[in-house]
Structure formats: structure tokens, C-alpha cells
C-alpha positions as CSV (number, residue, x, y, z in Angstrom):
1,M,23.0,-3.5,29.5
2,V,20.2,-1.5,27.8
3,A,21.1,1.3,25.4
4,R,19.1,4.5,25.7
5,R,17.1,5.7,22.7
6,S,17.3,2.3,21.0
7,Y,15.2,-0.7,20.4
8,D,16.7,-2.5,23.5
9,A,13.6,-1.6,25.5
10,M,11.4,-3.4,23.0
11,M,13.7,-6.4,22.9
12,Y,13.6,-6.3,26.7
13,Q,9.9,-6.8,26.6
14,Y,10.3,-9.8,24.3
15,V,12.9,-11.3,26.6
16,A,10.5,-10.7,29.5
17,R,7.7,-12.5,27.8
18,K,10.0,-15.4,26.9
19,S,11.2,-15.6,30.5
20,N,7.6,-15.8,31.7
21,F,6.8,-18.5,29.2
22,V,9.9,-20.5,30.1
23,A,9.1,-20.2,33.8
24,M,5.5,-21.5,33.1
25,I,6.9,-24.4,31.3
26,R,9.4,-25.3,34.0
27,K,6.7,-25.1,36.7
28,A,4.1,-27.0,34.8
29,D,3.7,-30.7,34.6
30,V,4.9,-31.3,31.1
31,P,6.2,-34.5,29.4
32,P,10.0,-34.9,29.1
33,T,9.9,-34.7,25.3
34,M,7.9,-32.3,23.0
35,E,7.3,-32.6,19.3
36,D,8.8,-29.9,17.1
37,L,6.3,-28.6,14.6
38,G,8.9,-28.3,11.9
39,G,12.5,-27.4,11.3
40,D,11.7,-24.5,9.0
41,L,10.8,-21.4,11.0
42,T,8.2,-20.2,8.5
43,V,6.4,-23.5,8.4
44,S,6.7,-23.9,12.1
45,W,5.0,-20.5,12.7
46,A,2.3,-21.4,10.2
47,Q,1.6,-24.7,11.8
48,S,1.5,-23.0,15.2
49,K,-1.0,-20.5,13.9
50,A,-3.1,-23.3,12.3
51,A,-3.0,-25.2,15.6
52,A,-4.1,-22.2,17.6
53,T,-6.9,-21.2,15.2
54,G,-7.9,-24.7,14.2
55,D,-7.6,-23.7,10.6
56,P,-5.1,-25.6,8.4
57,V,-5.3,-23.1,5.6
58,F,-2.4,-21.2,7.1
59,V,-0.1,-24.2,6.7
60,A,-1.4,-24.9,3.2
61,Q,-0.7,-21.3,2.2
62,V,2.9,-21.5,3.4
63,E,3.5,-24.8,1.8
64,A,2.0,-23.5,-1.5
65,D,4.4,-20.5,-1.4
66,Q,7.3,-22.9,-0.8
67,K,6.3,-25.0,-3.7
68,V,6.2,-21.9,-5.9
69,A,9.6,-20.8,-4.7
70,E,11.1,-24.3,-5.4
71,L,9.7,-24.4,-9.0
72,E,10.8,-20.8,-9.6
73,A,14.3,-21.7,-8.4
74,R,14.4,-24.6,-10.9
75,R,13.1,-22.4,-13.7
76,D,15.7,-19.6,-12.8
77,A,18.5,-22.2,-12.8
78,V,17.5,-23.3,-16.3
79,L,17.3,-19.7,-17.5
80,N,20.6,-18.8,-15.9
81,A,22.4,-21.8,-17.5
82,N,21.1,-20.9,-20.9
83,A,22.0,-17.3,-20.4
84,A,25.5,-18.2,-19.3
85,R,25.9,-20.5,-22.4
86,N,24.8,-17.7,-24.7
87,A,27.0,-15.2,-23.0
88,A,30.0,-17.5,-23.4
89,I,29.3,-18.0,-27.1
90,R,29.1,-14.2,-27.6
91,A,32.3,-13.6,-25.6
92,L,34.3,-16.3,-27.4
93,S,33.1,-15.1,-30.8
94,R,34.1,-11.5,-30.0
95,S,37.5,-12.7,-28.7
96,I,38.2,-14.7,-31.8
97,T,37.2,-11.9,-34.1
98,A,39.4,-9.4,-32.2
99,D,42.4,-11.6,-32.2
100,E,42.1,-12.5,-35.9
101,K,41.7,-8.8,-36.7
102,R,44.8,-7.6,-34.8
103,L,47.0,-10.6,-35.5
104,P,48.5,-9.2,-38.8
105,E,49.5,-6.0,-37.0
106,V,51.0,-7.9,-34.1
107,R,52.9,-10.1,-36.5
108,E,54.4,-7.1,-38.3
109,V,55.4,-5.5,-35.0
110,A,56.9,-8.7,-33.7
111,G,58.9,-9.1,-36.9
112,K,60.4,-5.6,-36.6
113,L,61.3,-6.2,-33.0
114,A,62.8,-9.6,-33.7
115,A,64.9,-8.1,-36.5
116,W,66.1,-5.4,-34.2
117,S,66.9,-7.9,-31.4
118,G,68.7,-10.2,-33.9
119,I,71.4,-7.6,-34.7
120,E,74.6,-8.8,-33.0
121,D,76.4,-5.6,-33.2
122,R,74.9,-3.3,-30.6
123,A,76.3,-0.3,-32.4
124,Q,74.0,-1.1,-35.3
125,R,70.9,-1.2,-33.0
126,K,69.5,2.2,-33.1
127,W,67.1,3.9,-30.6
128,A,65.2,6.7,-32.2
129,F,64.5,9.7,-30.0
130,P,63.0,13.1,-31.1
131,H,66.4,14.8,-31.6
132,A,68.7,11.9,-32.5
133,A,69.2,8.2,-33.2
134,I,71.5,6.7,-30.6
135,P,73.2,3.3,-30.8
136,D,72.3,0.7,-28.1
137,S,76.0,0.6,-27.2
138,E,76.1,4.2,-26.1
139,T,74.4,3.6,-22.7
140,A,75.2,7.0,-21.2
141,D,73.9,8.9,-24.1
142,L,70.8,6.6,-24.2
143,A,70.1,7.4,-20.6
144,D,70.4,11.1,-21.1
145,A,68.2,11.0,-24.2
146,L,65.6,9.0,-22.4
147,R,65.6,11.3,-19.4
148,G,65.2,14.3,-21.6
149,A,62.3,12.9,-23.5
150,L,60.5,11.9,-20.2
151,I,61.1,15.3,-18.6
152,R,59.5,17.0,-21.6
153,L,56.5,14.7,-21.7
154,E,55.8,14.2,-18.0
155,E,53.5,17.2,-17.5
156,E,51.7,16.6,-20.8
157,V,50.9,12.9,-20.1
158,T,49.7,13.5,-16.6
159,R,47.5,16.3,-17.7
160,S,45.9,14.6,-20.8
161,N,45.9,10.9,-19.8
162,D,46.7,10.1,-23.4
163,E,49.5,7.9,-24.5
164,V,52.5,9.9,-25.9
165,V,55.3,8.5,-28.1
166,F,58.7,9.3,-26.7
167,G,60.9,7.1,-29.0
168,A,61.0,4.1,-31.4
169,I,62.8,0.8,-32.0
170,N,63.1,-0.2,-35.7
171,G,59.9,1.7,-36.4
172,V,58.0,0.3,-33.4
173,P,56.9,3.3,-31.3
174,L,57.7,3.5,-27.6
175,T,54.8,5.1,-25.7
176,L,54.4,6.6,-22.2
177,G,51.0,6.8,-20.4
178,Y,49.5,7.7,-17.1
179,T,46.3,6.6,-15.3
180,Q,44.6,8.8,-12.8
181,V,42.8,5.9,-11.2
182,I,45.8,4.3,-9.6
183,G,48.2,7.2,-10.1
184,Q,50.8,5.2,-12.0
185,F,52.9,5.6,-15.3
186,Y,53.2,2.8,-17.8
187,L,55.5,2.1,-20.8
188,C,54.3,0.3,-23.9
189,V,56.3,-1.7,-26.5
190,G,53.9,-3.3,-29.0
191,E,51.3,-4.8,-26.7
192,E,53.6,-5.3,-23.7
193,I,53.2,-3.0,-20.8
194,A,55.4,-2.2,-17.7
195,W,54.0,-0.2,-14.8
196,Y,55.8,2.5,-12.8
197,D,54.7,4.1,-9.6
198,R,55.4,7.8,-9.3
199,D,58.5,7.4,-7.1
200,R,60.1,4.9,-9.4
201,F,59.3,7.0,-12.4
202,L,60.8,10.1,-10.9
203,N,63.9,8.1,-10.0
204,A,64.4,7.2,-13.7
205,V,63.9,10.8,-14.6
206,E,66.3,12.3,-12.1
207,K,69.0,9.7,-11.9
208,A,71.1,8.0,-14.6
209,S,70.9,4.7,-12.8
210,G,67.1,4.8,-12.8
211,A,67.2,5.6,-16.6
212,Q,69.5,2.6,-17.2
213,G,66.9,0.4,-15.4
214,M,64.1,1.7,-17.6
215,L,66.2,1.0,-20.7
216,T,66.6,-2.6,-19.5
217,T,62.8,-2.8,-19.0
218,L,62.2,-1.5,-22.5
219,R,64.6,-4.2,-24.0
220,N,62.8,-6.9,-22.1
221,L,59.4,-5.6,-23.3
222,A,60.7,-5.7,-26.9
223,E,61.9,-9.3,-26.5
224,K,58.5,-10.4,-25.0
225,A,56.6,-8.7,-27.8
226,T,58.3,-11.0,-30.3
227,R,56.5,-14.0,-28.6
228,Q,53.0,-12.5,-28.9
229,V,52.2,-14.1,-32.2
230,P,52.4,-17.7,-31.1
231,A,50.4,-16.9,-28.0
232,I,47.6,-15.2,-29.9
233,E,47.4,-18.0,-32.4
234,A,47.2,-20.5,-29.6
235,R,44.5,-18.5,-27.9
236,I,42.5,-18.3,-31.1
237,E,42.6,-22.1,-31.6
238,H,41.7,-22.7,-27.9
239,N,38.7,-20.3,-28.1
240,R,37.5,-21.9,-31.3
241,G,37.4,-25.3,-29.6
242,R,35.5,-23.8,-26.6
243,L,33.1,-22.1,-29.0
244,A,32.4,-25.3,-30.9
245,D,31.7,-27.1,-27.6
246,A,29.4,-24.3,-26.4
247,E,27.4,-24.3,-29.6
248,A,27.1,-28.1,-29.6
249,E,25.8,-28.1,-26.1
250,P,22.0,-28.2,-26.2
251,G,20.0,-25.6,-24.4
252,L,18.1,-26.6,-21.3
253,A,14.3,-26.5,-21.2
254,F,12.1,-26.0,-18.1
255,T,9.4,-28.6,-18.4
256,A,7.3,-27.7,-15.3
257,T,5.8,-24.5,-16.6
258,A,2.2,-25.8,-16.3
259,E,2.9,-27.1,-12.8
260,L,4.4,-23.7,-11.8
261,D,1.4,-21.8,-13.1
262,A,-0.9,-24.1,-11.2
263,A,1.1,-23.7,-8.0
264,K,1.0,-19.9,-8.4
265,L,-2.7,-20.0,-8.8
266,R,-3.1,-22.3,-5.8
267,A,-0.8,-20.1,-3.7
268,E,-2.7,-16.9,-4.8
269,E,-6.0,-18.6,-3.9
270,L,-4.8,-19.5,-0.5
271,R,-3.3,-16.0,0.1
272,L,-6.7,-14.6,-0.7
273,E,-8.4,-17.1,1.6
274,V,-6.1,-16.2,4.4
275,N,-6.7,-12.5,3.6
276,A,-10.4,-13.2,3.8
277,R,-10.0,-14.7,7.3
278,E,-7.9,-11.8,8.5
279,N,-9.2,-8.7,6.7
280,S,-12.9,-9.4,6.0
281,P,-15.5,-7.0,7.5
282,D,-16.4,-9.7,10.0
283,A,-12.8,-10.3,11.0
284,L,-12.2,-6.5,11.4
285,R,-15.4,-6.2,13.4
286,R,-14.3,-9.1,15.7
287,T,-10.9,-7.4,16.2
288,R,-12.5,-4.1,17.0
289,D,-14.9,-5.8,19.4
290,E,-12.1,-7.7,21.1
291,H,-10.1,-4.4,21.5
292,E,-13.1,-2.7,23.0
293,R,-13.8,-5.6,25.3
294,R,-10.2,-5.6,26.6
295,A,-10.3,-1.9,27.0
296,A,-13.6,-2.0,28.8
297,D,-12.1,-4.7,31.1
298,G,-9.2,-2.4,32.0
299,Q,-6.6,-4.4,30.2
300,Y,-4.0,-1.7,29.9
301,P,-0.8,-2.0,27.9
302,Q,1.7,-4.4,29.6
303,W,-0.8,-5.5,32.2
304,T,0.3,-9.1,31.8
305,L,3.9,-8.1,32.5
306,D,2.7,-6.4,35.7
307,L,0.6,-9.4,36.7
308,N,3.5,-11.9,36.2
309,P,6.6,-9.7,36.6
310,T,10.2,-10.8,36.5
311,D,12.7,-9.3,38.9
312,A,14.0,-7.0,36.2
313,W,10.6,-5.8,35.2
314,A,9.6,-5.0,38.8
315,E,12.9,-3.1,39.2
316,H,12.0,-1.2,36.0
317,R,8.6,-0.4,37.4
318,G,10.3,0.8,40.7
319,M,8.3,-1.6,42.8
320,S,8.7,-5.0,44.4
321,K,7.1,-8.0,42.7
322,S,4.4,-8.4,45.3
323,D,3.5,-4.7,45.2
324,L,3.5,-4.7,41.5
325,I,1.1,-7.6,41.3
326,A,-1.1,-6.1,44.0
327,S,-1.3,-2.8,42.0
328,V,-2.7,-4.5,38.9
329,P,-6.4,-4.4,40.0
330,A,-6.2,-0.6,40.8
331,R,-4.4,0.0,37.5
332,M,-7.1,-2.0,35.6
333,A,-9.8,-0.1,37.4
334,T,-8.2,3.2,36.4
335,A,-7.9,2.1,32.8
336,R,-11.5,0.9,32.8
337,Q,-12.7,4.2,34.1
338,A,-10.6,6.1,31.5
339,W,-12.2,3.9,28.8
340,L,-15.7,4.8,30.2
341,D,-14.8,8.5,30.4
342,G,-13.6,8.5,26.8
343,A,-17.0,7.2,25.4
344,G,-17.9,10.7,24.3
345,Q,-14.6,11.3,22.6
346,R,-14.8,8.0,20.8
347,E,-18.3,8.8,19.5
348,A,-17.2,12.2,18.4
349,S,-14.3,10.6,16.5
350,R,-16.6,8.2,14.9
351,R,-18.9,10.9,13.7
352,A,-16.0,12.9,12.4
353,D,-14.7,10.1,10.2
354,P,-15.3,11.0,6.5
355,W,-15.5,7.3,5.5
356,V,-19.0,6.1,6.1
357,A,-20.3,2.5,6.0
358,L,-23.3,2.2,3.8
359,D,-24.6,-1.0,5.4
360,D,-24.5,-2.7,8.7
361,T,-22.2,-5.4,7.4
362,E,-19.5,-2.7,6.9
363,A,-18.7,-4.3,3.5
364,L,-19.4,-1.1,1.5
365,W,-17.9,2.3,2.4
366,Q,-18.0,5.7,0.7
367,Y,-15.9,8.8,0.8
368,G,-16.6,12.2,-0.6
369,F,-19.4,13.0,-3.0
370,A,-21.7,10.5,-4.7
371,A,-20.9,9.0,-8.1
372,D,-23.8,10.9,-9.8
373,S,-23.0,14.3,-8.2
374,G,-20.4,15.4,-10.7
375,Q,-17.8,15.8,-7.9
376,P,-14.9,13.6,-6.7
377,G,-15.6,10.6,-4.4
378,A,-14.7,7.0,-3.8
379,R,-16.3,3.7,-2.8
380,V,-14.6,0.7,-1.2
381,R,-16.2,-2.7,-1.1
382,W,-15.4,-6.3,0.0
383,D,-15.9,-9.2,-2.4
384,D,-15.1,-12.1,-0.1
385,R,-11.4,-12.1,-1.0
386,Q,-10.1,-8.5,-1.3
387,W,-11.1,-4.9,-0.9
388,H,-11.9,-3.2,-4.2
389,L,-11.8,0.6,-4.5
390,E,-13.3,2.8,-7.1
391,T,-12.6,6.6,-7.4
392,W,-14.2,9.1,-9.7
393,D,-13.6,12.8,-10.4
394,G,-17.2,13.5,-11.4
395,N,-16.3,14.2,-15.0
396,G,-16.1,10.6,-16.3
397,R,-12.7,9.7,-15.1
398,V,-12.7,6.5,-13.0
399,E,-9.8,4.6,-11.4
400,R,-10.0,1.1,-9.9
401,D,-7.7,-1.1,-7.8
402,A,-7.8,-4.1,-5.5
403,V,-5.8,-4.5,-2.3
404,N,-5.8,-6.8,0.7
405,T,-6.5,-4.5,3.6
406,R,-9.3,-2.0,4.1
407,S,-6.9,0.6,5.6
408,E,-4.7,0.4,2.4
409,A,-7.8,0.8,0.3
410,F,-8.9,3.8,2.3
411,G,-5.5,5.4,1.9
412,I,-5.2,4.9,-1.8
413,A,-8.8,6.1,-2.4
414,T,-8.3,9.2,-0.2
415,R,-5.2,10.3,-1.9
416,T,-6.8,9.8,-5.4
417,V,-9.9,11.7,-4.4
418,E,-7.8,14.6,-3.0
419,K,-5.9,14.7,-6.2
420,F,-9.1,14.9,-8.2
421,A,-10.4,17.6,-5.9
422,A,-7.2,19.6,-6.2
423,E,-7.5,19.6,-10.0
424,Q,-11.0,21.1,-9.6
425,N,-10.1,23.5,-6.8
426,I,-12.3,21.7,-4.3
427,G,-11.0,21.8,-0.7
428,R,-10.6,18.8,1.6
429,E,-13.1,20.3,4.0
430,A,-15.8,20.0,1.3
431,I,-14.9,16.4,0.7
432,H,-15.1,15.6,4.5
433,Q,-18.3,17.6,4.9
434,A,-20.0,15.4,2.2
435,G,-19.1,12.3,4.3
436,L,-20.3,13.9,7.5
437,E,-23.6,14.7,6.0
438,R,-23.9,11.2,4.6
439,R,-23.3,9.8,8.1
440,E,-25.8,12.1,9.7
441,R,-28.5,11.0,7.2
442,R,-27.7,7.3,8.0
443,D,-27.8,7.9,11.8
444,N,-31.1,9.8,11.4
445,A,-32.6,7.0,9.3
446,A,-31.5,4.4,11.9
447,S,-33.0,6.4,14.8
448,H,-36.4,6.7,13.1
449,T,-36.7,3.0,12.5
450,T,-40.0,1.7,13.8
451,V,-39.9,-0.9,16.5
452,E,-42.9,-3.2,17.0
453,P,-44.1,-3.0,20.6
454,T,-43.9,-6.1,22.7
455,A,-46.6,-7.4,25.0
456,A,-46.1,-6.6,28.6
457,V,-45.1,-9.5,30.8
458,V,-47.7,-10.2,33.5
459,E,-46.5,-12.1,36.5
460,P,-49.0,-14.7,37.8
461,A,-50.8,-13.7,40.9
462,D,-49.8,-16.7,42.8
463,A,-46.1,-16.0,42.3
464,I,-46.2,-13.0,44.8
465,V,-45.4,-13.9,48.4
466,E,-45.6,-11.6,51.3
467,P,-42.3,-10.6,52.8
468,T,-43.2,-12.0,56.2
469,E,-43.8,-15.5,54.8
470,T,-41.0,-18.0,54.7
471,V,-39.8,-18.9,51.3
472,S,-38.7,-22.5,51.0
473,A,-37.2,-24.3,48.0
474,A,-39.3,-26.7,46.1
475,P,-38.5,-30.4,46.5
476,G,-35.8,-31.5,44.1
477,T,-34.5,-27.9,43.3
478,F,-30.8,-27.1,43.3
479,G,-29.3,-25.7,46.5
480,L,-26.5,-23.1,46.4
481,D,-23.9,-23.4,49.2
482,D,-22.5,-20.3,50.9
483,T,-19.0,-20.7,49.4
484,L,-20.3,-20.6,45.8
485,A,-22.6,-17.7,46.7
486,H,-19.8,-15.6,48.2
487,G,-17.6,-16.4,45.1
488,L,-20.3,-15.3,42.7
489,R,-20.8,-12.0,44.6
490,A,-17.1,-11.4,44.6
491,A,-16.9,-11.8,40.8
492,G,-17.8,-8.2,40.1
493,D,-16.6,-8.3,36.5
494,V,-18.4,-11.4,35.3
495,R,-19.2,-11.1,31.6
496,P,-22.1,-12.9,29.8
497,L,-20.9,-15.4,27.2
498,H,-22.7,-13.4,24.4
499,K,-21.2,-10.3,22.8
500,F,-21.7,-7.4,25.3
501,N,-21.2,-3.7,24.8
502,P,-21.8,-1.8,28.1
503,H,-22.0,1.5,26.3
504,S,-24.6,0.6,23.7
505,T,-27.9,2.5,23.7
506,R,-29.8,0.0,21.5
507,P,-33.1,-1.1,23.1
508,H,-32.2,-4.8,22.8
509,Q,-28.9,-4.5,24.7
510,Q,-28.9,-6.6,27.9
511,Q,-27.7,-4.8,31.0
512,H,-25.1,-6.2,33.4
513,I,-26.7,-7.6,36.6
514,D,-25.5,-9.1,39.8
515,P,-24.5,-12.8,39.4
516,M,-26.7,-13.7,42.5
517,Q,-29.6,-12.0,40.8
518,Q,-29.0,-14.0,37.7
519,Y,-28.9,-17.2,39.7
520,E,-32.0,-16.4,41.8
521,A,-34.0,-15.3,38.8
522,E,-33.0,-18.4,36.9
523,Y,-34.2,-20.8,39.6
524,G,-37.5,-19.2,40.3
525,G,-36.5,-16.8,43.1
526,G,-35.7,-13.1,43.4
527,Y,-36.9,-9.8,44.8
528,E,-39.0,-7.1,43.3
529,E,-37.9,-3.4,43.3
530,D,-40.3,-2.8,46.3
531,G,-38.6,-5.5,48.3
532,R,-41.2,-8.2,47.9
533,A,-39.8,-11.8,47.6
534,V,-40.7,-13.6,44.3
């Protein structure tokens, strides 16, 4: 199943490539066992890349990063342990101070509640409400008084979220509160709290039985509040012991700081080395040449999938597997012709690029106006490790930076120059025009370069043979059989082993010739343009 407008199509291509690879492995003559490059995926990929490129620096770079990560994890563990110890010391100190500060007040409240609870005669236990003091023995009157106090305070407490006193026991206030977060009421006696949801609270307000239940809850809270003093005292002693242990515990020290710094330096050096292999001017030029070579060969996108299709891919293309494979040469020819037809457009795009290489190595580029022109511009250069960029506004302000890729350097420098230009009311067209003029001057200078003439090649007179004479191979020369000759003639897309650009107009560019002509010329035979055998 493939979902429309999703990345399933991309994943499908990955699956198709894996399927082709698995099929190749199954059909090939491979040993029954294969060695895994490594359990860790990152290291495995780095080792695969090193094996493919023959350069072990990729593995060394990943291993150096892993060593840095390991040392940093050890350092962070030490720092976290010390931070946790210090936080525990601060928390215990605050808790002890707070408990010691409120202990006298709690002891006073507990004493009052204990004296009230210790009265045997319930008629002598008084509940103080706003309008009357009611004995604990008058349960009906207590319920009515409690309901009346709650009805008067319900709207106020829900609106203000502040605790409101609705009564007292032996001078200890009884408070009612409400929290908007959970939508519940709560009752407080001393530091003891009982929670009521809205339905239960309304039941106590509306019904005498509910009010009697709330009175029982208040009595229990008063009794529990009398036991707070021993609990606080025990907590203070316990926290003092924990604080002493935490303060006595020595702080941990990370002893591999020098090793971590050296590992970071090593990893950074290797990252720069890898960056030099992948983003240097030579590497970028090789990548561009390879792209152009593939395009000139007609290697269109997904051509390998068409050449080795799966059943699902052929169905996706709307063709049978055999027809799809047979269509690849025509598709490649069409792509090759499209590449040839686009030579003019590519040259126009090159000329329209405002970034201009100042030398043939493409290690130094410039954008905008020159540094001594008094107008904004930028320069990007390669220093064997990174791309360094320098931008100026023409009035003495200069900004510098270093990045790994040339495209990133171009982007940063372009944005900075455009910012400088906007501050001086200079349009982008003027910046680009300065680059185009610089490119035109370089192209004109290159076209006027003087080339030393070479001496004409004079063929020896005895090398010319009349067409009517029989040409026979010299004794001991190599003979080419018909099968190999037909094969060479059929290879119409044979490329020389040197770098070859079929669209270059440089005078030293070698042109593509027929493979049979290459062979015949190499072994002393061939034909002149007028048909004479040589």
C-alpha cells in the first residue's frame, strides 16, 4: 500500500534498490558467511565508506567523535552528581529552616486543639461561628450554622480563590478555600486539609446529613493537627542527618579534562580533514565533472531502476520488464540529446552567475564590488580545510566567518552583502552587474592568451601507399580478429580514460574518434581524408 502525497514513493525507491541488491547477492557466487563491519551503525557506515574510498580517515573521524562523546558523558555524569548533591544540600537546609520557623506556631495551634479535644463535656466544647458560639453537643444547630456560613461564603471563595475563615475552635480558625485548577473546595484546620469536590460540597450545603458529615471531618482534622508537632520534630532530625551526610560526602572530580581536550582537537582535525576531501575545490570540481559526464552519457534519473527493474517498478512504469529494459537505450539517447541541446542554456547560466572564480583552481571567488571600490562586496577562499568568507561594506566595516561548504559560504556572504547594499540604497542589480563585468573581463583575458604555434607534422614520403596496392601487416605485428573488430565498432559510446568534455572549445581538447580508427592509427595503419591508405 502506497499513500498518495507522502514519502512512500521515496521509500518505495529505497525498497526497490534493496530488492535489486538482495537479488544480486542471491544470484552471485558468494561465500556462506560474510563479516559484519561493526555492530554500531555509524561506525559500520564509516567503515563501509572507508573501504569504498580506500581512505581510513572516515573511520578515524567517527571513532574520534565517539571517544569525545564517551569522555563528555563521563564529565557530565560527574557534573550531574555534584549538582544533585549541592541541590540536596540546599533543599534540606531550606526544609530544616522552614520547619524550625513554623514549629512554635504549630505547637501553639496543636496545644489549643488538644485542650479543646480534651474537654469531656461536649456541652463545654464551643464552635465559634460569625453569629453565635454553639456547643458541640447541639448537632442540629451546628449543622445549620455551618450550612449558613458556607452559603454566605461560597460565591466569595470561588470568585477570589482566597481562603476565607468561616468559624473557629478554641481560637484556631477554620478556613474554606477553592482552587480553579482542579475545581475543588478544601477545609483547613491548622495545617491539616480535607478536599471536597463540587457535588460533595453542595450536598453539605443543601442537606443536614451532608453538613453533619463535614462536622465529623472537621473534628478529625482537629485531632490530626494535634499530632503535627512530633511529626515535624522527627522530620527536622531526619533532615539534619541527611544534611550532615550530604555535606560529608566529597565532591567528585573529572580527571580526564586534558584527555577530553585532546580528543576534541583530534576530532576537529579529522572533521576538517574529511571536509577537505569532500568540499575542497578539487572535490567539487570532480563532483561537477562526474555529474556532467553522467549527463553527457544520458544517465537520466532512475535509469538504473529501469535497467534492472522489479515487477513492481515495471508495473509503476506501465510496461513489462523486458520492454522497460529495452527502452533504456532510447531513453538514454533522449537524455543525452537533451544535455547537448542545453549547452547554450548552461553557458548562459554560468555567465549570469554573480559569483566569479578569480583563478583556475576555483579556490578564490568574489561577489559584488572590489574591496577598494568603496562599495559592498565579498570574497570566499579555501584554506585546505574550510571555506573562509570576508564581506565589506566599502566604508571600513568588515565581517569574517568560516564554514565547511562553499555553498554555505556563498549564502552567508550574499546575504551580508545585500544587507550592506540595502543600508546604502544600492540595488541587487548593481551588485550582480559588478560580478558579470568581472566575469567578462576574465573571459576576455583568457581568450586573448597567446598560444605558441606548434610545428606541422610532416608524414614521411615512404608512408604513402597507392590505394591499388595491397597493404599487408608487417611480420610480428598484432592481428585483430573480426569478432573484436565488430565489437569495437558497436561500442559507439566508448570514452577515453582521460577526462573528456565533448562540449569544450579549448584548442587542446581531444575529439572523439571511431575506436577502429584509434586502433588502426595506433598500429601504423589508417586512411587519409582523400581515401589513401596509410
